[in-house]
Kinemage of the C-alpha trace (Angstrom):
@kinemage 1
@onewidth
@group {chain A} dominant
@subgroup {mainchain}
@vectorlist {calphas} color= white
{ca met a 1} P -15.236 27.508 0.720
{ca leu a 2} L -12.570 25.552 -1.173
{ca val a 3} L -15.229 23.882 -3.307
{ca ala a 4} L -16.671 27.307 -4.079
{ca leu a 5} L -13.255 28.481 -5.248
{ca ala a 6} L -12.965 25.399 -7.439
{ca leu a 7} L -16.368 26.109 -8.966
{ca ala a 8} L -15.262 29.688 -9.592
{ca leu a 9} L -12.266 28.258 -11.437
{ca phe a 10} L -14.533 26.355 -13.788
{ca ala a 11} L -16.875 29.289 -14.301
{ca ala a 12} L -14.014 31.645 -15.091
{ca thr a 13} L -12.352 29.305 -17.571
{ca ala a 14} L -15.581 28.360 -19.312
{ca ala a 15} L -16.803 31.959 -19.603
{ca pro a 16} L -14.457 33.132 -22.410
{ca ala a 17} L -15.705 30.357 -24.706
{ca arg a 18} L -19.249 31.713 -24.315
{ca ala a 19} L -18.377 35.345 -24.940
{ca pro a 20} L -17.660 36.056 -28.662
{ca glu a 21} L -16.405 39.561 -27.887
{ca gln a 22} L -13.716 37.975 -25.752
{ca ala a 23} L -12.680 34.724 -27.431
{ca val a 24} L -14.085 32.489 -30.150
{ca arg a 25} L -13.097 29.139 -31.555
{ca ile a 26} L -12.440 29.098 -35.288
{ca his a 27} L -13.784 26.509 -37.675
{ca glu a 28} L -11.435 23.917 -39.151
{ca arg a 29} L -12.115 23.324 -42.825
{ca cys a 30} L -9.451 20.760 -43.667
{ca arg a 31} L -6.351 19.019 -42.367
{ca val a 32} L -3.830 17.229 -44.590
{ca glu a 33} L -0.233 16.085 -44.451
{ca ser a 34} L 2.478 16.878 -46.959
{ca asp a 35} L 6.142 16.812 -47.703
{ca ala a 36} L 8.191 19.104 -45.459
{ca arg a 37} L 9.193 21.202 -48.518
{ca ala a 38} L 5.627 21.962 -49.683
{ca thr a 39} L 4.764 25.658 -50.060
{ca leu a 40} L 1.604 27.614 -49.332
{ca ala a 41} L 0.867 28.025 -53.026
{ca glu a 42} L 1.047 24.267 -53.523
{ca met a 43} L -1.079 23.422 -50.516
{ca leu a 44} L -3.932 25.968 -50.771
{ca pro a 45} L -5.703 24.116 -53.645
{ca arg a 46} L -5.411 20.825 -51.740
{ca leu a 47} L -6.730 22.443 -48.568
{ca ala a 48} L -9.595 24.135 -50.398
{ca ala a 49} L -10.628 20.842 -52.013
{ca cys a 50} L -9.697 18.898 -48.861
{ca arg a 51} L -8.272 15.970 -50.781
{ca ser a 52} L -6.757 13.074 -48.802
{ca pro a 53} L -7.664 14.100 -45.235
{ca ile a 54} L -4.983 13.356 -42.684
{ca arg a 55} L -4.690 10.035 -40.843
{ca pro a 56} L -5.181 10.236 -37.051
{ca asp a 57} L -1.764 8.677 -36.466
{ca ala a 58} L 0.169 10.878 -38.881
{ca val a 59} L 3.563 12.183 -37.813
{ca gly a 60} L 5.257 14.821 -39.936
{ca thr a 61} L 4.282 18.049 -41.703
{ca val a 62} L 0.604 18.902 -41.224
{ca trp a 63} L -1.367 21.659 -42.931
{ca val a 64} L -4.633 22.982 -41.480
{ca leu a 65} L -7.027 25.493 -43.035
{ca tyr a 66} L -9.488 27.593 -40.985
{ca asp a 67} L -12.339 29.745 -42.208
{ca arg a 68} L -15.396 31.501 -40.682
{ca leu a 69} L -13.126 33.890 -38.842
{ca pro a 70} L -14.369 36.544 -36.385
{ca phe a 71} L -12.348 39.394 -37.967
{ca gly a 72} L -14.389 42.490 -38.711
{ca pro a 73} L -13.808 45.203 -41.319
{ca asp a 74} L -11.232 46.877 -39.091
{ca asn a 75} L -8.265 44.526 -39.249
{ca lys a 76} L -5.773 46.827 -37.580
{ca gln a 77} L -6.592 45.248 -34.246
{ca pro a 78} L -4.150 42.468 -33.262
{ca trp a 79} L -5.497 39.092 -32.111
{ca arg a 80} L -4.125 36.188 -30.142
{ca met a 81} L -4.410 32.790 -31.802
{ca glu a 82} L -4.231 29.962 -29.238
{ca ile a 83} L -3.427 26.560 -30.749
{ca asp a 84} L -4.099 23.250 -29.031
{ca asn a 85} L -1.375 21.188 -30.682
{ca his a 86} L 1.044 20.369 -27.889
{ca arg a 87} L 3.201 17.927 -29.786
{ca val a 88} L 4.857 20.052 -32.426
{ca ser a 89} L 8.552 19.405 -32.009
{ca ser a 90} L 9.902 21.694 -34.768
{ca ser a 91} L 8.013 24.865 -35.715
{ca ile a 92} L 4.661 26.397 -36.643
{ca asp a 93} L 4.004 28.716 -39.576
{ca ala a 94} L 0.754 30.684 -39.888
{ca trp a 95} L -0.496 32.592 -42.939
{ca leu a 96} L -3.272 35.184 -42.737
{ca ile a 97} L -4.922 35.007 -46.162
{ca gly a 98} L -7.027 37.818 -47.671
{ca pro a 99} L -9.688 37.702 -50.418
{ca gly a 100} L -7.236 38.711 -53.110
{ca gly a 101} L -4.774 36.001 -52.222
{ca gln a 102} L -2.465 38.248 -50.273
{ca ala a 103} L -0.925 36.551 -47.216
{ca lys a 104} L 0.968 37.550 -44.125
{ca his a 105} L 3.331 35.058 -42.525
{ca val a 106} L 3.786 34.502 -38.752
{ca ser a 107} L 6.213 31.933 -37.304
{ca tyr a 108} L 6.287 30.286 -33.898
{ca asp a 109} L 8.879 28.106 -32.157
{ca pro a 110} L 7.183 25.730 -29.637
{ca asn a 111} L 10.561 24.662 -28.268
{ca ser a 112} L 11.872 28.086 -27.333
{ca pro a 113} L 12.080 28.723 -23.562
{ca thr a 114} L 10.731 32.222 -24.245
{ca arg a 115} L 7.777 31.037 -26.347
{ca glu a 116} L 4.389 32.532 -25.592
{ca trp a 117} L 2.111 30.019 -23.986
{ca ser a 118} L -1.312 30.734 -22.559
{ca thr a 119} L -3.183 29.258 -19.645
{ca ala a 120} L -4.962 25.947 -20.410
{ca asn a 121} L -1.836 24.834 -22.284
{ca tyr a 122} L -2.366 26.585 -25.603
{ca leu a 123} L 0.432 27.739 -27.889
{ca ser a 124} L -0.062 31.476 -28.368
{ca leu a 125} L 0.624 33.428 -31.598
{ca leu a 126} L 0.089 37.133 -32.115
{ca val a 127} L -1.703 37.599 -35.489
{ca tyr a 128} L -2.173 40.934 -37.205
{ca ala a 129} L -2.830 42.066 -40.790
{ca glu a 130} L -3.766 45.356 -42.464
{ca phe a 131} L -6.125 43.695 -44.923
{ca pro a 132} L -9.341 41.673 -44.522
{ca val a 133} L -8.531 38.112 -43.467
{ca glu a 134} L -10.783 35.336 -44.750
{ca arg a 135} L -8.716 32.253 -43.936
{ca ile a 136} L -5.802 31.137 -41.813
{ca ala a 137} L -3.458 28.359 -42.895
{ca leu a 138} L -1.171 26.596 -40.458
{ca arg a 139} L 1.858 24.472 -41.240
{ca leu a 140} L 2.954 22.267 -38.325
{ca his a 141} L 6.369 20.711 -38.713
{ca arg a 142} L 7.033 17.307 -37.134
{ca ala a 143} L 3.605 17.234 -35.521
{ca glu a 144} L 1.854 14.310 -33.851
{ca thr a 145} L -1.755 14.849 -34.824
{ca met a 146} L -3.325 12.520 -32.281
{ca thr a 147} L -3.242 15.320 -29.683
{ca tyr a 148} L -4.710 17.912 -32.030
{ca ile a 149} L -8.099 18.087 -30.328
{ca arg a 150} L -9.579 21.461 -29.458
{ca ala a 151} L -10.235 24.062 -32.134
{ca pro a 152} L -7.964 27.151 -31.851
{ca arg a 153} L -9.233 30.284 -30.137
{ca leu a 154} L -8.983 33.854 -31.353
{ca thr a 155} L -9.003 36.570 -28.708
{ca pro a 156} L -8.593 40.353 -29.145
{ca ala a 157} L -5.089 41.184 -27.940
{ca arg a 158} L -6.377 43.996 -25.714
{ca ala a 159} L -8.568 41.515 -23.818
{ca tyr a 160} L -6.199 38.547 -23.980
{ca ala a 161} L -3.797 39.640 -21.249
{ca thr a 162} L -6.582 40.308 -18.737
{ca asn a 163} L -8.388 37.072 -19.526
{ca asp a 164} L -5.205 35.018 -19.326
{ca arg a 165} L -4.161 36.655 -16.060
{ca asn a 166} L -7.518 35.995 -14.445
{ca ala a 167} L -7.597 32.403 -15.695
{ca ala a 168} L -4.017 31.840 -14.519
{ca ala a 169} L -4.907 33.135 -11.055
{ca leu a 170} L -7.846 30.770 -10.790
{ca tyr a 171} L -5.842 27.859 -12.150
{ca gly a 172} L -3.273 28.761 -9.526
{ca val a 173} L -5.953 28.369 -6.856
{ca gly a 174} L -6.585 24.814 -8.051
{ca val a 175} L -2.871 24.040 -8.159
{ca gly a 176} L -2.467 25.514 -4.684
{ca met a 177} L -5.313 23.387 -3.310
{ca leu a 178} L -3.709 20.249 -4.681
{ca gly a 179} L -0.318 21.244 -3.282
{ca val a 180} L -1.741 21.892 0.186
{ca thr a 181} L -3.591 18.565 0.032
{ca ile a 182} L -0.332 16.734 -0.684
{ca leu a 183} L 1.514 18.430 2.175
{ca phe a 184} L -1.350 17.853 4.608
{ca his a 185} L -1.711 14.145 3.942
{ca leu a 186} L 2.038 13.586 3.653
{ca ser a 187} L 2.467 15.087 7.120
{ca leu a 188} L -0.258 12.761 8.409
{ca phe a 189} L 1.607 9.788 6.938
{ca phe a 190} L 4.476 10.298 9.367
{ca ala a 191} L 1.980 10.070 12.235
{ca ile a 192} L -0.062 7.057 11.043
{ca arg a 193} L 2.149 5.369 8.395
{ca arg a 194} L -0.430 3.554 6.296
{ca pro a 195} L 0.229 2.570 2.651
{ca phe a 196} L -2.999 4.149 1.415
{ca gln a 197} L -1.709 7.557 2.550
{ca leu a 198} L 1.347 7.349 0.308
{ca ile a 199} L -0.768 6.095 -2.609
{ca tyr a 200} L -3.182 8.973 -2.072
{ca cys a 201} L -0.299 11.479 -1.982
{ca leu a 202} L 1.088 9.927 -5.183
{ca his a 203} L -2.333 10.194 -6.825
{ca val a 204} L -2.780 13.831 -5.820
{ca gly a 205} L 0.830 14.443 -6.870
{ca leu a 206} L 0.027 13.210 -10.372
{ca met a 207} L -3.026 15.466 -10.460
{ca phe a 208} L -0.801 18.294 -9.251
{ca thr a 209} L 1.617 17.536 -12.110
{ca tyr a 210} L -1.284 17.574 -14.569
{ca ala a 211} L -2.483 20.891 -13.156
{ca leu a 212} L 0.997 22.411 -13.409
{ca gly a 213} L 1.322 21.398 -17.046
{ca tyr a 214} L -2.213 22.257 -18.026
{ca ser a 215} L -2.231 25.649 -16.333
{ca gly a 216} L 1.140 26.671 -17.752
{ca leu a 217} L 2.645 27.054 -14.268
{ca ser a 218} L 5.152 24.341 -15.167
{ca arg a 219} L 7.045 27.082 -17.020
{ca leu a 220} L 7.924 28.604 -13.650
{ca val a 221} L 9.638 25.489 -12.311
{ca leu a 222} L 10.724 23.762 -15.551
{ca pro a 223} L 11.205 26.529 -18.145
{ca trp a 224} L 13.231 24.287 -20.486
{ca leu a 225} L 10.293 21.952 -21.233
{ca thr a 226} L 9.191 21.968 -24.845
{ca ala a 227} L 5.543 21.901 -25.906
{ca thr a 228} L 5.891 18.172 -26.641
{ca asp a 229} L 7.453 17.581 -23.223
{ca val a 230} L 4.548 19.305 -21.492
{ca ser a 231} L 2.023 17.338 -23.528
{ca arg a 232} L 3.684 14.064 -22.596
{ca leu a 233} L 3.824 15.124 -18.961
{ca val a 234} L 0.121 16.006 -18.904
{ca asn a 235} L -0.932 12.775 -20.617
{ca phe a 236} L 1.362 10.700 -18.396
{ca ala a 237} L -0.173 12.276 -15.289
{ca met a 238} L -3.736 11.669 -16.411
{ca ile a 239} L -3.309 8.053 -17.552
{ca ser a 240} L -1.156 6.986 -14.592
{ca gly a 241} L -3.552 8.880 -12.302
{ca thr a 242} L -6.249 6.332 -13.115
{ca ala a 243} L -3.893 3.567 -11.889
{ca thr a 244} L -3.058 5.299 -8.610
{ca gly a 245} L -6.716 6.170 -8.061
{ca leu a 246} L -7.724 2.517 -8.405
{ca ala a 247} L -4.857 1.407 -6.159
{ca phe a 248} L -5.956 3.923 -3.530
{ca val a 249} L -9.533 2.613 -3.577
{ca phe a 250} L -8.403 -0.971 -2.923
{ca gln a 251} L -5.806 -0.024 -0.295
{ca phe a 252} L -8.133 2.371 1.505
{ca leu a 253} L -11.100 0.020 1.692
{ca gly a 254} L -8.900 -2.986 2.540
{ca arg a 255} L -8.496 -6.503 1.205
{ca asp a 256} L -11.638 -7.748 2.950
{ca ala a 257} L -13.844 -5.336 0.969
{ca phe a 258} L -13.270 -7.154 -2.339
{ca pro a 259} L -13.090 -10.788 -3.472
{ca arg a 260} L -9.821 -12.105 -4.815
{ca ala a 261} L -11.011 -11.962 -8.445
{ca leu a 262} L -11.631 -8.213 -8.207
{ca arg a 263} L -8.240 -7.654 -6.577
{ca val a 264} L -6.472 -9.511 -9.392
{ca trp a 265} L -8.482 -7.605 -11.991
{ca ala a 266} L -7.605 -4.311 -10.283
{ca ala a 267} L -3.890 -5.148 -10.373
{ca ala a 268} L -4.108 -5.924 -14.096
{ca ala a 269} L -6.117 -2.784 -14.912
{ca gly a 270} L -3.856 -0.480 -12.922
{ca gly a 271} L -0.744 -2.131 -14.343
{ca ala a 272} L -1.972 -1.623 -17.915
{ca ser a 273} L -2.630 2.083 -17.316
{ca ala a 274} L 0.774 2.539 -15.692
{ca leu a 275} L 2.459 0.696 -18.570
{ca phe a 276} L 0.856 2.837 -21.263
{ca ala a 277} L 1.597 6.001 -19.274
{ca gly a 278} L 5.283 5.084 -19.199
{ca leu a 279} L 5.338 4.179 -22.891
{ca leu a 280} L 3.667 7.458 -23.795
{ca val a 281} L 6.630 9.300 -22.305
{ca ala a 282} L 9.420 7.044 -23.550
{ca ala a 283} L 8.199 5.827 -26.956
{ca pro a 284} L 9.454 7.324 -30.237
{ca pro a 285} L 7.099 9.740 -32.058
{ca glu a 286} L 6.050 7.221 -34.732
{ca trp a 287} L 4.553 4.997 -32.016
{ca ser a 288} L 2.831 7.786 -30.108
{ca ala a 289} L -0.564 7.628 -31.789
{ca arg a 290} L -1.028 3.896 -31.198
{ca ile a 291} L 0.223 4.153 -27.633
{ca tyr a 292} L -2.030 7.141 -27.044
{ca val a 293} L -5.043 5.178 -28.237
{ca gly a 294} L -3.987 2.194 -26.121
{ca gly a 295} L -3.502 4.458 -23.112
{ca asn a 296} L -6.961 5.948 -23.547
{ca ile a 297} L -8.494 2.472 -23.761
{ca ala a 298} L -6.537 1.308 -20.693
{ca ser a 299} L -7.471 4.370 -18.640
{ca leu a 300} L -11.122 4.095 -19.751
{ca his a 301} L -11.126 0.469 -18.635
{ca thr a 302} L -9.502 1.399 -15.302
{ca val a 303} L -12.078 4.106 -14.617
{ca leu a 304} L -14.996 1.809 -15.471
{ca phe a 305} L -13.531 -0.925 -13.289
{ca ala a 306} L -13.140 1.548 -10.406
{ca val a 307} L -16.850 2.331 -10.769
{ca leu a 308} L -17.595 -1.411 -10.667
{ca ala a 309} L -15.400 -1.949 -7.597
{ca leu a 310} L -16.922 0.957 -5.697
{ca gly a 311} L -20.411 -0.227 -6.641
{ca trp a 312} L -19.596 -3.683 -5.296
{ca ala a 313} L -18.322 -2.250 -1.994
{ca val a 314} L -21.357 0.033 -1.632
{ca trp a 315} L -23.681 -2.906 -2.338
{ca arg a 316} L -21.897 -4.812 0.439
{ca gly a 317} L -22.668 -1.973 2.859
{ca asn a 318} L -19.273 -0.227 2.947
{ca arg a 319} L -19.963 3.394 3.944
{ca met a 320} L -16.450 4.544 3.110
{ca ala a 321} L -16.967 3.274 -0.449
{ca ala a 322} L -19.999 5.545 -0.772
{ca leu a 323} L -17.887 8.554 0.252
{ca leu a 324} L -15.191 7.577 -2.215
{ca gly a 325} L -17.826 7.231 -4.924
{ca leu a 326} L -19.031 10.757 -4.165
{ca gly a 327} L -15.509 12.104 -4.480
{ca trp a 328} L -14.816 10.163 -7.664
{ca ala a 329} L -18.136 10.969 -9.384
{ca leu a 330} L -17.044 14.141 -11.182
{ca pro a 331} L -13.510 13.102 -12.267
{ca met a 332} L -14.768 9.675 -13.384
{ca thr a 333} L -17.441 11.312 -15.515
{ca val a 334} L -14.949 13.717 -17.048
{ca ser a 335} L -12.407 10.907 -17.538
{ca leu a 336} L -14.980 9.074 -19.621
{ca leu a 337} L -15.496 12.143 -21.806
{ca tyr a 338} L -11.853 12.455 -22.856
{ca pro a 339} L -11.544 9.043 -24.561
{ca leu a 340} L -14.912 9.597 -26.189
{ca arg a 341} L -13.653 12.906 -27.558
{ca asn a 342} L -10.356 11.388 -28.659
{ca phe a 343} L -12.210 8.648 -30.541
{ca gly a 344} L -14.400 11.257 -32.254
{ca leu a 345} L -17.617 10.178 -30.541
{ca ile a 346} L -18.251 13.644 -29.081
{ca pro a 347} L -17.128 17.040 -30.494
{ca gly a 348} L -13.863 18.605 -29.390
{ca thr a 349} L -15.682 21.562 -27.805
{ca ala a 350} L -17.829 19.300 -25.588
{ca ile a 351} L -15.312 19.539 -22.737
{ca pro a 352} L -14.768 23.116 -21.504
{ca asp a 353} L -11.270 24.289 -20.678
{ca gly a 354} L -10.400 23.617 -17.046
{ca leu a 355} L -13.084 20.977 -16.527
{ca met a 356} L -10.611 18.244 -15.633
{ca leu a 357} L -8.667 20.561 -13.349
{ca leu a 358} L -11.926 21.428 -11.617
{ca ala a 359} L -12.780 17.721 -11.404
{ca val a 360} L -9.489 16.628 -9.859
{ca thr a 361} L -9.493 19.571 -7.437
{ca val a 362} L -13.019 18.779 -6.238
{ca glu a 363} L -12.091 15.079 -6.090
{ca cys a 364} L -9.102 15.703 -3.851
{ca leu a 365} L -11.090 18.015 -1.598
{ca ile a 366} L -13.959 15.540 -1.195
{ca leu a 367} L -11.672 12.532 -0.794
{ca ser a 368} L -9.825 14.364 1.973
{ca val a 369} L -12.933 13.947 4.127
{ca pro a 370} L -13.010 10.113 4.256
{ca val a 371} L -9.213 9.987 4.305
{ca ala a 372} L -9.101 12.348 7.288
{ca ala a 373} L -11.898 10.364 8.978
{ca arg a 374} L -10.034 7.107 8.417
{ca ile a 375} L -6.811 8.609 9.750
{ca arg a 376} L -8.655 9.885 12.814
{ca gln a 377} L -10.104 6.413 13.358
{ca leu a 378} L -6.650 4.864 12.984
{ca arg a 379} L -5.189 7.413 15.393
{ca ile a 380} L -7.841 6.570 17.997
{ca glu a 381} L -7.190 2.863 17.502
{ca his a 382} L -3.461 3.516 17.809
{ca glu a 383} L -3.950 5.447 21.048
{ca arg a 384} L -6.162 2.711 22.456
{ca ala a 385} L -3.621 0.082 21.480
{ca ala a 386} L -0.891 2.148 23.123
{ca glu a 387} L -2.995 2.413 26.275
{ca arg a 388} L -3.597 -1.343 26.295
{ca his a 389} L 0.102 -1.936 25.774
{ca ala a 390} L 0.939 0.433 28.628
{ca val a 391} L -1.535 -1.373 30.904
{ca leu a 392} L -0.078 -4.751 29.970
{ca glu a 393} L 3.423 -3.394 30.481
{ca arg a 394} L 2.491 -2.096 33.923
{ca gln a 395} L 0.895 -5.422 34.753
{ca ala a 396} L 4.027 -7.247 33.617
{ca gln a 397} L 6.116 -5.104 35.967
{ca thr a 398} L 3.757 -5.155 38.961
{ca asp a 399} L 3.244 -7.786 41.607
{ca ala a 400} L -0.392 -8.790 41.311
{ca leu a 401} L -0.886 -9.453 45.039
{ca thr a 402} L 0.708 -6.420 46.669
{ca gly a 403} L 0.569 -3.778 43.911
{ca val a 404} L 4.262 -2.911 44.239
{ca ala a 405} L 6.834 -3.640 41.531
{ca asn a 406} L 7.964 -7.197 40.829
{ca arg a 407} L 11.537 -8.211 40.054
{ca arg a 408} L 11.268 -7.059 36.418
{ca gly a 409} L 9.625 -3.784 37.389
{ca phe a 410} L 12.321 -3.137 39.987
{ca gly a 411} L 15.066 -3.581 37.397
{ca glu a 412} L 13.254 -1.448 34.783
{ca ala a 413} L 12.696 1.371 37.270
{ca leu a 414} L 16.364 1.426 38.286
{ca thr a 415} L 17.392 1.358 34.613
{ca arg a 416} L 15.190 4.350 33.803
{ca val a 417} L 16.531 6.330 36.758
{ca thr a 418} L 20.123 5.459 35.878
{ca ala a 419} L 19.630 6.435 32.202
{ca ala a 420} L 18.390 9.862 33.274
{ca gln a 421} L 21.643 10.583 35.148
{ca ala a 422} L 24.887 11.363 33.350
{ca glu a 423} L 27.074 10.244 36.269
{ca pro a 424} L 26.731 7.471 38.924
{ca trp a 425} L 24.676 8.627 41.883
{ca pro a 426} L 24.347 7.540 45.560
{ca leu a 427} L 22.056 4.562 46.052
{ca ala a 428} L 20.987 2.611 49.124
{ca leu a 429} L 19.251 -0.777 49.084
{ca leu a 430} L 17.064 -2.337 51.738
{ca val a 431} L 16.327 -6.064 51.678
{ca ile a 432} L 13.349 -6.985 53.879
{ca asp a 433} L 12.195 -10.438 54.967
{ca ile a 434} L 9.093 -11.269 57.078
{ca asp a 435} L 10.215 -13.370 60.036
{ca his a 436} L 8.846 -16.926 60.249
{ca phe a 437} L 6.370 -16.284 57.436
{ca lys a 438} L 5.944 -19.999 56.701
{ca arg a 439} L 4.724 -20.513 60.258
{ca val a 440} L 2.144 -17.734 59.743
{ca asn a 441} L 0.812 -19.480 56.670
{ca asp a 442} L 0.684 -22.831 58.432
{ca val a 443} L -1.124 -21.506 61.506
{ca his a 444} L -3.416 -18.818 60.032
{ca gly a 445} L -3.785 -19.973 56.436
{ca his a 446} L -2.634 -18.566 53.090
{ca ala a 447} L -5.410 -15.977 52.915
{ca thr a 448} L -4.110 -14.385 56.081
{ca gly a 449} L -0.563 -14.673 54.754
{ca asp a 450} L -1.570 -12.844 51.591
{ca ala a 451} L -3.218 -10.100 53.665
{ca ile a 452} L -0.013 -9.710 55.695
{ca leu a 453} L 2.068 -9.429 52.504
{ca gln a 454} L -0.265 -6.705 51.253
{ca ala a 455} L -0.139 -4.825 54.565
{ca val a 456} L 3.659 -5.045 54.795
{ca ala a 457} L 4.041 -3.812 51.188
{ca gln a 458} L 1.803 -0.799 51.779
{ca his a 459} L 3.540 -0.028 55.068
{ca val a 460} L 7.004 -0.145 53.513
{ca arg a 461} L 5.918 2.032 50.578
{ca arg a 462} L 4.333 4.576 52.916
{ca val a 463} L 7.311 4.870 55.255
{ca ala a 464} L 9.999 4.741 52.538
{ca gly a 465} L 8.468 7.725 50.707
{ca glu a 466} L 7.195 8.493 47.215
{ca glu a 467} L 10.639 8.536 45.594
{ca ala a 468} L 11.554 5.064 46.867
{ca ile a 469} L 11.312 2.083 44.534
{ca val a 470} L 9.582 -0.765 46.389
{ca ala a 471} L 9.369 -4.270 44.962
{ca arg a 472} L 8.341 -7.738 46.032
{ca met a 473} L 11.107 -10.018 44.827
{ca gly a 474} L 9.291 -13.252 45.606
{ca gly a 475} L 7.762 -15.026 48.607
{ca glu a 476} L 8.041 -12.804 51.661
{ca glu a 477} L 11.075 -10.802 50.460
{ca phe a 478} L 10.927 -7.117 49.526
{ca phe a 479} L 13.517 -4.719 48.069
{ca val a 480} L 13.600 -0.943 48.554
{ca ala a 481} L 15.854 1.363 46.500
{ca leu a 482} L 16.512 4.787 48.043
{ca arg a 483} L 18.046 7.331 45.699
{ca his a 484} L 20.684 9.754 47.012
{ca his a 485} L 20.813 8.116 50.462
{ca asp a 486} L 23.960 7.217 52.385
{ca leu a 487} L 24.214 4.202 54.677
{ca ala a 488} L 23.305 6.013 57.903
{ca arg a 489} L 20.229 7.709 56.442
{ca ala a 490} L 19.082 4.473 54.845
{ca gly a 491} L 19.582 2.673 58.174
{ca thr a 492} L 17.363 5.226 59.905
{ca ile a 493} L 14.551 4.662 57.401
{ca ala a 494} L 14.970 0.893 57.718
{ca glu a 495} L 14.665 1.119 61.496
{ca arg a 496} L 11.571 3.303 61.191
{ca ile a 497} L 9.987 0.682 58.914
{ca arg a 498} L 10.796 -2.085 61.402
{ca gln a 499} L 9.604 -0.272 64.505
{ca thr a 500} L 6.295 1.048 63.105
{ca leu a 501} L 5.207 -2.186 61.428
{ca pro a 502} L 3.362 -3.667 64.480
{ca leu a 503} L 1.377 -0.442 64.909
{ca ser a 504} L 0.494 -0.453 61.232
{ca leu a 505} L -0.714 -4.038 61.378
{ca ala a 506} L -2.718 -3.339 64.534
{ca met a 507} L -4.656 -0.648 62.697
{ca gly a 508} L -5.575 -3.131 59.950
{ca asp a 509} L -8.001 -6.058 59.861
{ca glu a 510} L -6.836 -7.742 63.111
{ca leu a 511} L -3.898 -9.426 61.442
{ca pro a 512} L -1.534 -11.452 63.588
{ca ala a 513} L 1.606 -9.625 64.697
{ca val a 514} L 4.709 -10.245 62.606
{ca thr a 515} L 8.218 -8.840 62.646
{ca ile a 516} L 10.691 -8.168 59.851
{ca ser a 517} L 14.439 -8.339 59.387
{ca leu a 518} L 16.281 -5.851 57.203
{ca gly a 519} L 19.706 -5.710 55.526
{ca val a 520} L 21.002 -2.336 54.311
{ca ala a 521} L 23.788 -1.473 51.884
{ca ala a 522} L 24.803 1.823 50.245
{ca gly a 523} L 27.134 2.907 47.466
{ca leu a 524} L 26.898 4.161 43.865
{ca ser a 525} L 24.311 3.246 41.252
{ca ser a 526} L 27.046 1.749 39.094
{ca gln a 527} L 27.639 -0.865 41.856
{ca leu a 528} L 24.085 -2.258 41.854
{ca glu a 529} L 25.014 -5.959 41.768
{ca ala a 530} L 27.517 -5.540 44.576
{ca leu a 531} L 25.005 -3.569 46.654
{ca met a 532} L 22.395 -6.307 46.262
{ca asp a 533} L 24.919 -8.917 47.414
{ca asp a 534} L 25.953 -6.767 50.409
{ca ala a 535} L 22.322 -6.114 51.396
{ca asp a 536} L 21.573 -9.868 51.162
{ca cys a 537} L 24.546 -10.638 53.394
{ca ala a 538} L 23.383 -8.040 55.920
{ca leu a 539} L 19.881 -9.587 55.921
{ca tyr a 540} L 21.420 -13.032 56.450
{ca arg a 541} L 23.261 -11.674 59.501
{ca ala a 542} L 20.055 -10.085 60.846
{ca lys a 543} L 18.246 -13.416 60.645
{ca asn a 544} L 21.157 -15.311 62.211
{ca glu a 545} L 21.393 -12.836 65.066
{ca gly a 546} L 17.799 -13.313 66.164
{ca arg a 547} L 15.647 -11.590 63.497
{ca asn a 548} L 13.514 -8.471 64.023
{ca arg a 549} L 16.439 -6.161 63.509
{ca val a 550} L 18.331 -3.968 61.018
{ca ile a 551} L 21.900 -4.785 59.992
{ca leu a 552} L 24.065 -2.444 57.960
{ca ala a 553} L 26.255 -4.050 55.367
{ca asp a 554} L 29.507 -2.491 56.579
{ca gly a 555} L 29.725 -4.567 59.699
{ca pro a 556} L 28.594 -3.857 63.251
{ca leu a 557} L 25.071 -4.036 64.593
{ca met a 558} L 23.684 -0.527 64.335
{ca tyr a 559} L 20.114 -1.118 65.420
{ca ala a 560} L 18.688 -4.031 67.336
{ca ala a 561} L 15.323 -4.482 68.919
{ca ala a 562} L 14.484 -6.519 71.924
{ca ala a 563} L 13.460 -9.991 70.989
């Protein structure tokens, strides 16, 4: 659907040039330069004879004569004359000249914030005369002729407003597409954070800048820009856009897709385009023509090199390069036409209005497909890496033999629980030791000892409850953390663990009977180190007093089983 809208943009902008009753381009007979004080009477003979045609790098006062006009016998109808000379930094004077030499003067200020300016970046003059008009003479003050490309258009004033409104709406669609593309991929950058995303957003941003200037919508956000400012902005966006496009190709496909020689060449080509783009904005007017030519050569070289690089990657079997080539096909083709036109190799009317805007809009829409696919692939890889990291983290915090937490996991779990509570909370600790475990290993073997450790761990976890934190701290020693338990309640659970262990083992794989000793301490979570010391001391007492018993850390024997 978006591509269809973009195609409609091109069709709508190209249509007026094909419909003489709507708009026609007028024929240029001659173009010369003169002193700023020259008058129409002095210049008409020179223009008619076309002596000393203007140099392509001329900067100053330029006179242009047009004939073969579309005016009919009824000249009371006003027309709009749209001029494609962006870089006129002083003023424009137009004379409508009749067969008897009579002339009507019209002036235009390209630097006025209220100047009339049509879609496709034309300067717009209202022309009207009550006599037959055979020729139009223009005087351009302080003009840079190297951007004087497309022939002016004449449109009946009654049709001009409708045509310009419709074209502006369709240009707005293209600008809107580019703007949405930037926002979409910029939002994805914060999720994936890959350099090629920022380069792509920068590239589309430059195309967006070009579209704003070319469509005339820049007047809405930057009304103080002069015609020369807009021209520089548009040319800067297009030339630097070739650099960002090439950089995106190499970043997106990755270093492994190209040999080192191509990467170095790409850096040089992109750097040259970026350099000329910057100079085109900052250089004084007398340098503009040479820099403009250099910028066109640099951008032409960058585009051709991008074609070479993509061809290399496709030849090496890179599928993403083929998708990029599809997206770049139209803008690359159009980009090649502009330098050819600027060098006079193809006529100025060979490129319809809006063709580049169509090209960059279609490019950004097509390139969004491989970019979105790559981002989806990266997101899946990121999720898989996160899953692997989580598994490794769990493994690092889990005792491999018993499946309960190890010492690190025990500490991490308590830290997480503590961080979730604003204030210290009641905590009870159980320290459990299997009685005479070394003897079990010596008599029954380590395999049986491992099975007993597993059975004891599962028994403790089952009896202590789901909210308890159970850990094997090493050897035959286990820790249990009971949240929001006082000493008496924790002692009851400890005794239940001790008493039911033989029954639990008897229901297993005929393991030998073992007993356990337990030390219990209770307090606040902020006293964890002290609680661990108290629970250890209580366990030490339980073992000294005959084992197979529970001792509470605050002193007397609370529970004792028969030996």
